[in-house]
C-alpha positions in Angstrom: -0.1 0.1 0.1 2.3 2.8 -0.9 5.6 3.2 -1.0 5.6 5.5 2.0 3.2 5.9 5.1 3.5 10.0 6.3 2.1 11.0 9.5 1.4 14.4 9.7 2.1 14.7 13.3 -1.0 17.2 13.9 -4.4 15.5 13.4 -3.1 11.7 13.4 -3.9 12.0 9.7 -1.5 10.0 7.3 -0.6 10.2 3.9 0.0 7.4 1.5 2.7 8.5 -0.9 3.3 6.4 -4.3 6.6 7.5 -5.8 7.4 6.9 -9.4 11.0 7.9 -11.5 10.1 6.8 -15.0 10.0 8.3 -18.4 6.5 7.8 -18.9 3.2 7.3 -16.9 -0.3 7.1 -16.9 -1.0 9.1 -13.9 -4.8 8.8 -13.4 -4.2 5.0 -13.9 -1.4 4.5 -11.2 -3.1 7.3 -8.9 -6.3 5.3 -9.2 -4.7 2.1 -8.3 -2.8 3.5 -5.7 -5.9 5.2 -4.2 -7.8 1.9 -4.4 -4.8 0.4 -2.4 -4.3 3.2 0.2 -7.2 5.2 0.6 -8.6 8.7 0.1 -5.3 10.4 1.4 -3.2 9.0 -1.4 -0.8 11.2 -3.6 1.3 10.2 -6.3 4.8 11.8 -6.4 6.6 11.4 -10.4 9.9 12.3 -11.5 9.9 12.1 -14.9 13.3 10.8 -16.3 14.4 11.0 -20.0 17.3 9.0 -22.2 20.1 11.4 -23.1 23.2 10.7 -24.7 24.4 10.2 -21.5 24.2 6.8 -19.4 22.0 8.3 -16.8 18.7 9.5 -17.3 17.6 13.1 -16.5 15.0 15.1 -15.4 13.0 16.6 -18.0 10.8 19.8 -17.5 9.4 20.1 -13.7 11.8 17.9 -11.9 9.0 16.4 -9.5 5.3 16.6 -10.1 2.9 15.7 -7.2 -0.7 14.4 -8.7 -3.8 14.1 -6.1 -7.3 13.6 -6.4 -9.8 16.6 -7.4 -11.7 15.3 -4.0 -8.2 15.5 -2.0 -7.3 18.7 -3.3 -10.5 20.6 -2.9 -10.6 18.9 1.0 -7.0 20.4 1.2 -8.3 23.8 0.3 -10.9 24.1 2.8 -8.7 23.0 5.4 -8.1 25.6 8.2 -4.3 25.6 7.8 -4.9 26.6 3.9 -7.3 29.7 4.9 -4.8 30.6 7.4 -2.1 30.9 4.7 -4.2 32.2 2.4 -3.0 36.3 2.8 0.7 35.5 2.7 
């Protein structure tokens, strides 16, 4: 169930993190499967790596992308901590 479980330390919530480092990824499929296994508080972190002339793959564009469901996104926007930080 996810690559990493993180306790937020405040509200006794946990986060399930699915992490991938690949060139291509069907984010909707992978996130859906991760949510089925880990529950609604699941996020996908993807580091896109592309082949270059070198032996080591390198990131392309944004180095790391965090993908979450619309339901989780709207829940986070409604959270008190999100509202408190809005003025900054």
